[in-house]
N, C-alpha and C positions, 0 to 999 in steps of 0.2 A: 438131918440124917443124910437127905438128896442131895444136901449141897455141898455138905464131907464126900459122900462116894462121887460127885461129879467133877471136884476136886480131886480127889487120890488118879481117878481115870484121866483125867485132866496132864497129871505131871509123871503119871506110862507115858499116854502121848508125843507127849515131848520129848523122854529122852530116851523111845522106843524110837523119835526120829533124828532124835541127836543121832544115837547110836545105828541106824541107816546111814547120815552122813557118812560119822567113821569109815563104818564099810566101804564105800560106792569110795571115800578117799582112797584105803587101803588097795583099793582091787586097781582101782586107775592109775596109781604105782606100782600093782606086780605086771602091770600088763604095761606099761611104758617103758619099764627095767626087764622084764621078760627076761630076756640074755645071762639074766647075774642072778646070785645067789641070793643078794641081799643087798640095801641100799641102805646110806649114811641121810634119814630123814632131817635129822636137823645138828648144825655143828656151826657153835655157837664160844669166842672166846671173846672174857670181857676183864679188861685190864683197866685194876682202879691205882691210881697214884693221889694220896692223899694225902696234908699234917695231919696224925694224933699226935698228943701232948708235947710237939716239941721234937718232933720225927716223923720221920723219911717212912711209912706205910705204903709198900710195894707189893699187891697181889694178884694175879688169874685167875678171873675162872673158866672153869673149861663144863660145858655141858654137849652129849653125842648121844643120837639115839640114831640106835637099826634097826631095823623094818627087815623081817628075818623069807624070801620071798618063797620061799619053796622046802623041800624037806632035808634038802644037805646045808641040815645047820651043823655039824660038826663043827665049823671050821674057824664057824663063830661065838663056841665057847666062852674058852681061855681070853683073855687080859690082862695087859699091862702098862701099867705108868710108870715113870722114870723120872729122881729129882736126885740131888745129891748134897756134900756139904754145906754148898751155897743158896739151898730150897729145901722146903720144908712143904708135906703134904697135912692138908686141913678138908675136914668136912668130905670124906670121903661114901659117898652114895653110888654102893652099884646095883639092879637090881634086870626079874627078867618080869615083862607084863604082858599077862597072856588073857586076849581081848573073850570075853564071855558078851551073854545077852545084852546085858548090861552098861558096864564098862570095860575097863582092862584092873584085873587083880595083879597086882603086884609079889613080886617073892624076890624079896631080899638078899644078897650075896652077903654073908654071915661070915667065912673064911677071907682072910687075908690074909698072904704072903711074901714077903720080905728078902729080901736076895742081894747080894756081891751083883751088879753087873757087868761082865765082861767084855760086855762094849771092840766085841768080834776080835779080841787075840786072847794072849797071855796076863796081857801082864796089870796088873795090878791099880784101878783105881779107886775112889770112890765115887762112883758110881754106884744110886741101885734101883731098885723095881719093886718094884710092887703086884705081883700074881695074885690072879683070881678067876671063878671060873661062875660064868652066868646059869642059875636052874634050872632046870624043866622047856629048856629051849627047846622051839619047836615052828615047824611053818605058821606068819601073819605074829609073833611074838615079834615081842621089840628090848633089842637090849637096850639097858637108858644105866649112862655114864656122871658123874655131875664130883665136881672132886677142883681143890681150892690149892695151887702152885700160891705160896707167902717166900716170898724173896729178900732171902736173909747181907743180896750182896745185891746195891738195886744196877749197880753195870754191868751185870749176866742174864740179863733179861732174854726169856724163849722165842724167838718169833714166831708169827703163827698162818700156819699153811691152809689152802680153801680146800683141794682134795685131800683128796683116801685111796688108797689099794682098793675102794671098788665108785661109783659111784654116788653126787651126795646131792643131792633134792634143792639143800639150803644150805648155805655157810656165813657168817655170819663174824666179823670183829671188834670189837669194841673197843677203845681206851678216854676212860674219865678220867682229868688229872688233873688235882690242884690246882688257884690261881695260882698262889706259888711255887706251881712244878712250874716247868720249863719240855715239855713233852714235844717229839721229833721222831720222824717215820721216814721207813725208807721202804718202796715196793720193787717186788723182783718179780719178774716174767712175767708180768698180767698182761702183758699182747695183744694177745688172740684168746681174755677171755674178758667178756662186759661187767664186770664190780665197779659196782655204783656208791659214788662214793657225797658225804654228807658231813658239815662241822657247823656247829650249834654251840652256848653259851645257856646256864641255867646257874640263879645266883653263883656260889661262887669255882664253880668246875666249869670247864670245855671237857666237847662233848668229838671225839672224828668215828665214824661209820662205817664200816665197807661191807658190802653187803651185793652174794651173788649167786641163781640158781637155776641150778641144772648143770652141775657140774663133772665133765666126765670121767673116769678113775686116771691115775696116771699112770706115764707114759712111761715105762721105762727103758734109759737107753741104755746101749750096749754095754759089757766092761763094766768096771770095778769101780774105774775111777771120778763116777758121776753120783755124785750123791743127787735125792730128791730134790734138796736148796739149787743145785743146777738149776733144771728146767720146771721145776713145778712152782705156780702166784705164791708169791708169799712178803707178808710183811712185819720187816724187820722195824722195832721200834727200842727209843731208847731214850735215856733224859740226860741234858745241855749239860740243866742246871736248876738248883734247887734252894729255894732261899725259907732259912729253916734254923729257927731260937730267933731269928735279928739277922742269922746269915746265911752271905752267900756258899752256896756248896760246888764249884763245877762239876763234872762228872762229860758225859762226851759229845761238846759240841764240835770237837775237826778230830781231825786226824793227829795230829801235836798233840792235842790235850790225851788221845790214847794215851801217846807213845808218855806220856809224860808218865800214866797212871801207874806203869810196866815196866819204869824204869828206875821207878822206888823198888821193883825189887832187886836193883845191881847194888844198892845201898847193903841189904842184909848178904852179896855174896863176902867169904876168904877168900879175896884173891892173894897169899901172901905165900909164896910156894915154903915146906916145912924145909931142913936143911935135906933128911934122907932123899926125898924127891928131886931136886935139885943136883945131886950128887947121883942120881943112876940117868935121871937124863942129860947128861952128861956123861956118863958110860954108854948109854943106851948110842947117841949119835959123834960119839967122839971118830973124829978123820972123815965125815959123814958130807956128802952133799946135802940138801936144803931136802930136793927130795928126797934123798935116802934118811935123814935123818925121820920127815913125816914120817913112808915108810914103820922105819924101825918103831917109831913109837907109837906107830897102828897097832903092828901084830905085835908088840908084847901087851897094850891091852890086850887084843883079841881071846891072847893064850892063857894069859896072869888074873884078864878079869871077870871074872866068875857073876853070874844072876841069875835067880835061885825063882822063878813066880811064882808066888804061891797060889792054889781057886780057894 
């Protein structure tokens, strides 16, 4: 009986020691980033390029944890993720982690609302947004988010950014590629950041890993013409070639290959003008110079072709 009691006390002691260490780590982060309301403690983006049943499968796993540093938690309650017809979202999990004496209590997000994304304009496109809110958010709580992007078209792979609008303690980007998939990348705006890189192989997969710690938040540049990609460090990942079912499929190994892909859409265009259109152009441009013809056609389109954007 005494041995059982001693064993239980030992477990409690070990658990308490673990919690103290966790509390110390949390307190250290709070002191280090005391000028901010929150900090990203972990950000991981994990690409997988695989061959499954003679098909190319491309996924991108996202993990992000945000620690609330003070009572100003309201600004971090709402969150959202984006996707389109080129992608789908899988394994979406979001929760608030509330510290207790022994562990973090997990309060799951239970409601996710989907809507069309206006994308900063009134024009309709196929972008969609998933909105959700973290429950019971307060100081010392952690917002925890995991989801997977499944790429229906592997030509349109999102880049991975290391920064956020708040500081980031640790960020990692990983590429796991099947030996029959040739993956390449380009790094942008990394000159002022100490980003480590390593590359290795294991079995039939090759790996590329980037890691960086203590990242300052975005430095927004003046004017609306500069996107985050203009100045923030990020990795653009792309497939050059994949061997699927014994056949080589070429993707984006060069600018010429990119052009060849986009040029295929021109073959679907009907460039034969109708008789009515030819008659209209002749009426609009009769006895005019080339500049006057361009103006006449432009203003006719402006005055007669209406576009109504439905939101």
